[in-house]
C-alpha positions in Angstrom: 10.0 -12.1 -22.0 6.4 -11.4 -21.1 6.1 -10.9 -17.4 2.8 -11.6 -15.6 1.7 -8.4 -13.9 -1.3 -7.6 -11.7 -3.2 -4.7 -13.1 -5.2 -2.2 -11.1 -8.4 -3.8 -12.3 -7.2 -7.2 -11.3 -6.4 -5.8 -7.8 -9.8 -4.2 -7.4 -11.5 -7.4 -8.5 -9.5 -9.4 -6.0 -10.3 -6.9 -3.2 -14.0 -7.2 -4.0 -13.8 -11.0 -3.8 -11.9 -10.7 -0.5 -14.5 -8.3 0.8 -17.3 -10.7 0.0 -15.4 -13.5 1.7 -15.0 -11.3 4.7 -18.7 -10.6 4.9 -19.5 -14.3 4.5 -17.1 -15.2 7.2 -18.5 -12.7 9.7 -22.1 -13.5 9.0 -22.0 -17.3 9.2 -19.0 -18.7 11.0 -20.7 -19.0 14.4 -24.1 -20.1 13.2 -24.4 -23.8 13.0 -28.2 -23.5 12.6 -27.6 -22.8 8.8 -26.0 -26.1 8.3 -22.5 -27.6 8.5 -21.6 -26.7 4.9 -22.4 -23.0 5.3 -20.5 -22.9 8.6 -17.5 -24.8 7.0 -17.3 -22.4 4.0 -17.6 -19.5 6.4 -14.7 -20.7 8.4 -12.6 -21.3 5.3 -13.4 -17.9 3.9 -11.1 -16.3 6.5 -8.5 -16.6 3.6 -9.6 -13.1 2.8 -7.0 -11.7 5.3 -4.3 -13.4 3.3 -5.7 -11.9 0.0 -5.5 -8.4 1.5 -2.0 -9.0 2.8 -0.7 -10.2 -0.5 -2.3 -7.4 -2.5 -1.0 -4.8 0.0 2.5 -6.2 -0.3 2.3 -6.4 -4.1 1.0 -2.8 -4.3 3.9 -1.5 -2.2 6.5 -3.4 -4.2 5.0 -2.2 -7.5 5.1 1.5 -6.5 8.6 1.4 -5.1 11.2 2.9 -7.5 14.7 1.6 -7.1 16.3 5.0 -7.6 14.3 6.4 -4.6 15.6 5.9 -1.1 13.7 3.6 1.2 13.4 6.5 3.8 11.8 8.8 1.2 9.5 6.0 0.1 8.3 5.4 3.7 7.9 9.2 4.3 5.8 9.6 1.1 3.5 6.6 2.0 2.9 7.7 5.6 2.1 11.3 5.0 
């Protein structure tokens, strides 16, 4: 069975897109003078937070090895 996996390059590209959405959001979400469409897209681009959360969770799950204890995994990630 061929499992769909997120590669490192896919993750970097998604983070780049999320970063651009974050920039768009912070530049235009309070500026109605640029037009309603610009402000609406800026408000919707706050989805970037969700993209970062999903990628972070996926990255942690992908690096966890089942034979390793959870305590050792946390210790390794926090130091």
